[in-house]
KOLLUM-885278 format. One line per 5 residues: number of its first residue (from 0); their letters; for each residue x, y, z of C-alpha. Coordinates in pm, 1 decimal. Layout:
<atoms>
NUM> A> X Y Z  ...;
</atoms>
This chain:
<atoms>
0> MSRFE> 6725.8 -4152.0 -10147.2  6497.6 -3908.6 -10246.3  6563.6 -3486.6 -10269.0  6367.4 -3465.6 -9897.4  6541.5 -3743.6 -9722.1;
5> RYLSL> 6906.9 -3606.6 -9852.6  6866.2 -3259.5 -9718.1  6687.0 -3474.9 -9357.2  6915.2 -3239.6 -9205.2  6840.7 -2895.8 -9361.8;
10> WVALC> 6477.4 -2992.6 -9239.5  6567.5 -3088.3 -8881.8  6714.8 -2742.9 -8832.4  6472.0 -2511.2 -8988.7  6242.1 -2729.7 -8804.0;
15> IVAGI> 6507.6 -2633.4 -8483.2  6502.1 -2252.2 -8594.5  6050.4 -2277.0 -8702.3  5998.7 -2406.0 -8283.9  6175.0 -2189.1 -8056.0;
20> ALGHL> 6022.3 -1968.5 -8285.4  5664.4 -2036.8 -8248.8  5747.8 -2135.8 -7884.9  5831.8 -1785.2 -7754.1  5567.6 -1648.5 -7961.7;
25> LPGMF> 5267.6 -1891.5 -7848.3  5343.9 -2000.6 -7541.5  4959.5 -2068.5 -7441.5  4925.3 -2297.4 -7762.8  5267.2 -2501.7 -7663.6;
30> STMAA> 5116.7 -2542.1 -7272.7  4753.1 -2661.5 -7397.3  4978.7 -2940.8 -7648.0  5101.7 -3069.0 -7345.3  4886.5 -3079.4 -7082.6;
35> AEVAK> 4712.4 -3303.3 -7367.7  4796.8 -3721.2 -7174.8  4633.3 -3962.3 -7092.4  4841.4 -4148.2 -6766.4  5194.6 -3988.9 -6958.5;
40> VNLPV> 5142.1 -4026.3 -7258.8  5118.7 -3709.6 -7495.3  4756.7 -3740.7 -7738.1  4976.0 -3483.9 -7993.5  5321.8 -3633.7 -8008.3;
45> ALLIW> 5215.8 -4022.1 -7977.4  4971.2 -3986.1 -8311.4  5316.4 -3813.9 -8444.2  5492.7 -4089.0 -8415.0  5260.3 -4412.3 -8516.2;
50> LMIIP> 5249.2 -4194.7 -8868.4  5640.8 -4209.0 -8809.4  5672.0 -4549.7 -8732.7  5414.7 -4708.5 -8873.8  5499.7 -4646.6 -9213.5;
55> MLLKI> 5838.7 -4713.6 -9158.1  5785.7 -5084.4 -9039.6  5509.5 -5124.9 -9290.1  5864.6 -5175.2 -9536.0  5991.3 -5519.6 -9303.1;
60> DFGAL> 5879.7 -5883.3 -9388.9  5907.8 -6079.2 -9146.3  5936.1 -6366.3 -9378.6  6269.4 -6264.4 -9429.5  6354.8 -6414.7 -9080.6;
65> AQVKE> 6459.2 -6700.6 -9321.9  6782.3 -6604.9 -9519.7  6918.1 -6510.3 -9224.7  7113.4 -6846.5 -9217.8  7199.4 -6741.6 -9542.6;
70> HWRGV> 7510.9 -6446.0 -9417.9  7477.5 -6626.8 -9043.9  7814.4 -6431.2 -8985.0  7758.9 -6105.3 -9139.0  7434.0 -6134.3 -8886.7;
75> MVTLF> 7641.7 -6238.1 -8585.4  7870.6 -5962.3 -8602.3  7558.2 -5723.0 -8661.5  7381.1 -5868.5 -8343.9  7681.8 -5903.2 -8109.3;
80> INWAV> 7781.1 -5439.0 -8209.8  7397.9 -5403.9 -8165.3  7305.1 -5486.6 -7837.4  7637.5 -5623.9 -7718.8  7835.8 -5280.1 -7741.5;
85> KPFSM> 7644.6 -5013.4 -7909.2  7371.4 -4906.0 -7611.0  7752.0 -5028.2 -7388.6  7931.2 -4813.7 -7488.0  7670.7 -4562.6 -7509.5;
90> ALLGT> 7696.2 -4512.6 -7131.8  7984.1 -4538.6 -7102.5  8034.0 -4196.7 -7334.0  7789.0 -4011.3 -7226.3  7929.5 -4021.5 -6869.5;
95> LFIGT> 8241.8 -3950.7 -6937.7  8172.1 -3627.9 -7173.3  7769.8 -3512.3 -7078.0  7857.1 -3627.1 -6686.9  8228.9 -3535.6 -6625.2;
100> LFAGL> 8422.6 -3368.4 -6868.8  8185.6 -3143.1 -7008.6  7941.4 -3118.5 -6691.9  8094.2 -2761.6 -6556.3  7914.5 -2636.5 -6944.7;
105> LPAGQ> 7543.4 -2795.7 -6956.3  7291.6 -2685.7 -6805.9  7268.3 -2804.0 -6411.1  7114.0 -3140.9 -6297.7  7038.8 -3156.6 -6639.4;
110> GPSYI> 7274.3 -3457.9 -6738.9  7156.8 -3757.6 -6599.4  6848.3 -3676.2 -6852.4  7045.5 -3625.5 -7165.2  7269.7 -3935.6 -7054.1;
115> AGLIL> 6998.8 -4106.6 -7019.1  6820.1 -3911.1 -7364.3  7201.0 -4081.9 -7529.9  7118.3 -4448.7 -7380.7  6740.0 -4412.6 -7568.5;
120> LASAP> 6912.6 -4352.7 -7841.6  7175.6 -4628.3 -7886.7  6958.0 -4895.7 -7772.1  6767.0 -4999.2 -8064.0  6911.4 -5037.4 -8447.1;
125> CTAMV> 6716.3 -4797.8 -8723.7  6483.6 -4974.4 -8866.8  6397.9 -4786.2 -9235.2  6679.3 -4532.3 -9315.2  6958.2 -4867.2 -9322.5;
130> FVWSN> 6802.5 -5004.0 -9593.6  6879.1 -4661.5 -9812.5  7202.7 -4737.1 -9643.1  7231.9 -5003.0 -9740.0  7125.2 -4945.8 -10145.4;
135> LCEGE> 7365.6 -4623.4 -10180.3  7618.3 -4849.9 -10093.8  7519.3 -5158.9 -10219.7  7470.8 -5354.1 -9993.0  7349.8 -5688.7 -10079.7;
140> PHYTL> 6954.2 -5684.1 -10001.8  6835.7 -5954.4 -9871.8  7124.3 -5983.4 -9612.8  6963.0 -5624.9 -9548.9  6630.9 -5746.6 -9525.9;
145> SQVAL> 6699.0 -6034.2 -9297.5  6892.8 -5854.2 -9042.2  6623.7 -5527.6 -8994.0  6385.8 -5829.0 -8953.2  6569.2 -6012.2 -8689.3;
150> NDVIM> 6666.5 -5685.2 -8533.9  6315.3 -5576.0 -8514.6  6185.3 -5901.0 -8341.1  6439.3 -5932.3 -8060.5  6424.8 -5533.5 -8046.9;
155> VFAFA> 6008.5 -5573.6 -7888.0  6148.8 -5876.3 -7593.4  6465.7 -5691.8 -7479.0  6437.3 -5311.2 -7573.2  6269.6 -5219.1 -7180.0;
160> PLVGL> 6514.6 -5425.5 -6992.1  6803.0 -5301.7 -7164.1  6689.3 -4998.0 -7058.0  6588.4 -5071.7 -6787.1  6927.3 -5188.7 -6747.3;
165> LLGVA> 7169.6 -4921.7 -6827.3  6969.8 -4656.1 -6676.7  6987.4 -4848.8 -6342.3  7405.1 -4849.8 -6381.5  7444.7 -4416.1 -6428.6;
170> SITVP> 7088.0 -4423.1 -6104.8  6873.5 -4270.0 -6364.9  6565.0 -4370.4 -6184.1  6341.2 -4628.8 -6423.9  5967.5 -4509.0 -6459.0;
175> WATLA> 5896.3 -4893.2 -6561.9  5514.6 -4855.1 -6596.1  5646.2 -4592.5 -6888.1  5879.9 -4766.8 -6986.5  5637.5 -5122.7 -7056.2;
180> LSVAL> 5345.2 -4874.9 -7200.6  5648.8 -4696.3 -7399.1  5721.1 -5082.8 -7552.5  5367.7 -5134.5 -7635.9  5315.6 -4782.8 -7851.0;
185> YIVVP> 5544.1 -4701.5 -8025.5  5652.1 -5092.4 -8085.8  5403.2 -5353.2 -8008.5  5066.6 -5192.9 -8173.1  5308.9 -5040.2 -8536.8;
190> VVVAQ> 5426.6 -5372.5 -8535.6  5143.7 -5546.3 -8559.2  4925.0 -5299.9 -8723.4  5201.2 -5232.2 -9005.5  5231.4 -5603.8 -9060.3;
195> AWRRA> 4815.6 -5675.2 -9062.5  4785.4 -5342.2 -9288.2  5112.8 -5543.3 -9497.5  4962.4 -5834.3 -9596.2  4595.6 -5622.8 -9697.9;
200> LLAGG> 4816.5 -5432.5 -9935.7  4995.9 -5744.1 -10043.9  4656.4 -5928.2 -10131.3  4615.1 -5694.8 -10414.9  5006.8 -5767.7 -10577.1;
205> EARLK> 5321.4 -5583.8 -10500.7  5220.0 -5340.9 -10685.7  4965.1 -5135.4 -10434.9  5220.1 -5178.9 -10106.5  5523.6 -5042.4 -10305.3;
210> RALSI> 5206.7 -4727.5 -10425.5  5148.8 -4734.0 -10028.4  5469.5 -4708.5 -9958.4  5531.6 -4392.3 -10241.9  5227.1 -4246.2 -10058.7;
215> LQPMS> 5291.4 -4268.7 -9673.9  5685.3 -4251.6 -9648.0  5658.0 -3856.4 -9722.2  5406.0 -3820.6 -9444.7  5674.1 -3974.9 -9226.1;
220> LVALL> 5929.7 -3782.4 -9292.4  5664.7 -3502.1 -9226.1  5530.3 -3663.5 -8863.1  5938.7 -3654.2 -8778.3  5961.5 -3295.7 -8808.2;
225> TTLVL> 5688.0 -3162.6 -8692.9  5759.6 -3354.7 -8345.3  6114.9 -3181.9 -8404.2  5864.7 -2861.6 -8380.4  5705.7 -2981.5 -8091.1;
230> LFGFQ> 6004.7 -3071.1 -7896.9  6201.1 -2708.4 -8008.4  5928.6 -2519.8 -7903.8  5921.8 -2666.2 -7589.1  6286.3 -2695.6 -7553.2;
235> GEQIL> 6344.6 -2301.2 -7674.7  6435.1 -2064.4 -7452.8  6652.4 -2342.8 -7213.7  6820.0 -2387.9 -7599.6  6887.0 -2021.6 -7625.1;
240> AQPLV> 6971.6 -1990.8 -7324.4  7244.9 -2262.3 -7347.1  7350.3 -2272.9 -7741.4  7597.3 -2476.9 -7676.5  7455.8 -2795.2 -7569.4;
245> IALLA> 7383.6 -2941.9 -7892.2  7715.2 -2875.0 -7981.5  7826.3 -3114.8 -7647.5  7551.2 -3383.5 -7715.1  7704.8 -3428.6 -8080.1;
250> VPILI> 8035.0 -3519.5 -7917.6  7968.1 -3860.8 -7755.7  7697.1 -3955.5 -8067.6  7922.9 -3922.9 -8297.3  8178.0 -4086.7 -8124.2;
255> QVYLN> 7941.6 -4413.2 -8094.7  7879.0 -4388.9 -8406.1  8238.4 -4462.5 -8568.7  8371.3 -4677.9 -8353.7  8055.0 -4877.6 -8390.5;
260> AGLAY> 8092.8 -4843.0 -8699.7  8413.9 -4973.5 -8765.7  8464.7 -5203.0 -8541.9  8128.0 -5419.6 -8769.2  8324.8 -5387.5 -8977.8;
265> LLSRH> 8687.4 -5515.8 -8833.3  8543.3 -5782.5 -8660.1  8354.4 -5816.1 -9066.4  8672.6 -5905.6 -9267.3  8834.9 -6067.6 -8986.2;
270> FGVAW> 8571.7 -6321.5 -8968.1  8549.1 -6347.1 -9393.1  8232.1 -6170.8 -9498.1  8238.7 -6098.7 -9830.6  8187.2 -5675.4 -9850.0;
275> CVAAP> 7851.0 -5667.9 -9967.9  7751.1 -5759.8 -9627.9  8000.6 -5600.2 -9365.6  7936.6 -5263.1 -9542.0  7535.5 -5293.6 -9455.2;
280> AALIG> 7683.0 -5443.7 -9150.7  7833.1 -5219.7 -9029.5  7628.9 -4983.5 -9138.1  7295.0 -5097.8 -8880.3  7593.6 -5131.0 -8705.7;
285> ASNFF> 7590.5 -4790.4 -8615.9  7278.0 -4648.6 -8717.6  7011.0 -4572.3 -8432.5  6645.3 -4571.1 -8455.7  6569.9 -4266.2 -8326.0;
290> ELAVA> 6214.6 -4267.7 -8380.6  6158.3 -4514.2 -8131.3  6449.4 -4297.9 -7954.4  6257.1 -3961.8 -7967.6  5892.0 -4165.2 -7843.9;
295> AAISL> 6062.5 -4351.8 -7652.2  6236.1 -4028.0 -7406.4  5891.2 -3812.3 -7433.5  5680.2 -4071.6 -7256.0  5967.9 -4158.6 -6967.3;
300> FGLNS> 6093.2 -3783.0 -6879.6  5866.3 -3551.8 -7114.8  5875.1 -3336.8 -7347.9  6063.0 -3069.1 -7236.8  6285.8 -3364.9 -7123.8;
305> GAALA> 6721.8 -3304.2 -7165.5  6649.7 -3687.2 -7268.8  6435.7 -3579.7 -7575.1  6718.5 -3285.9 -7667.8  6962.6 -3560.3 -7668.3;
310> TVVGV> 6726.2 -3706.9 -7841.6  6703.3 -3525.8 -8128.2  7083.9 -3430.6 -8125.1  7043.7 -3754.5 -8315.9  6805.7 -3729.7 -8557.6;
315> LVEVP> 7003.5 -3369.4 -8678.8  7280.7 -3514.2 -8716.8  7180.6 -3940.8 -8873.4  7190.8 -3830.6 -9260.8  7535.1 -3620.2 -9297.4;
320> VMLSV> 7756.1 -3899.2 -9072.6  7582.5 -4187.2 -9196.6  7656.6 -4053.5 -9557.9  7987.0 -4048.8 -9495.7  7981.1 -4393.2 -9354.8;
325> VRLVK> 7827.0 -4535.1 -9700.4  8204.4 -4303.5 -9843.1  8426.2 -4422.3 -9603.8  8262.2 -4815.7 -9672.4  8257.7 -4782.4 -10051.9;
330> ATRPW> 8693.1 -4605.5 -10036.7  8778.6 -4905.8 -9806.4  8678.0 -5183.2 -10044.2  9038.6 -5283.4 -10233.9  9127.7 -5226.3 -9923.9;
335> YERGA> 8833.1 -5465.4 -9749.6  8901.8 -5751.4 -10046.3  9282.1 -5783.9 -9974.7  9192.7 -5901.1 -9650.3  8914.1 -6096.6 -9652.1;
340> V> 8963.0 -6454.8 -9610.8;
</atoms>
């Protein structure tokens, strides 16, 4: 992990401050950017999202899908957590905390939008940062790569139906046309572009791909941080009026991360998965594709929506929380290996 990535939460916090300040000082500029839309897609944000996501997808080698069978137990555990547990547990936690326990502490009428953002956050597993987490915990790299490639294939087909189902259950109106457009713009197009670009780079050798990735990775993070400045520029007044909102939104996110990481880790131990696979399985099971969540929330509900704010809170807590999960799985390795079959 680079120094820049290690302090991502600090940069996110600084972008929050910068966005709120700029939104207060330059409201006209933010209004102009908000109006730059086509078919409910904000053009400046769409460009930033592509700059975020495409470099991350450039790392994915879909040829690694052939290795899935070598680590099938770990793959099955992670698929179960990512697609059968995590989205539904987040919908439940969001309804419990945001819709019920914290309802009186949140801005009136924003509860459903916050819950929608939490659902979007948990409905797609992380694609890029899990390589960092896996490396930090000395995870099996071939398993990590094959698992991420498989998740990305599933995500192309499952994200929209899953989000539509959970939003519908939560009695949130589902703009299906916009949801389908979001999947096309922020999953299908980036996957196609990234894989075509990857092939072109590899034609010049592996070193050429590595060089491109080293240049593009900082650009991806800068695009993420710039998007956050825009989001908080629009949301500044609301946040200043309700600073407790961010802390309250973090509660269900934190619970679901530790819940899903722990469940993936325990299931892996129960089924005799090697620790070097179980550790990244826990991390992949717990982490979220927050870049996609931010993009989908903006497209579906708008830049100044509660849903967009909820996904940004996911960005804020991602790095410190996932680093704590890395420390936990490494510290419990002796216990894990004593009980693994």
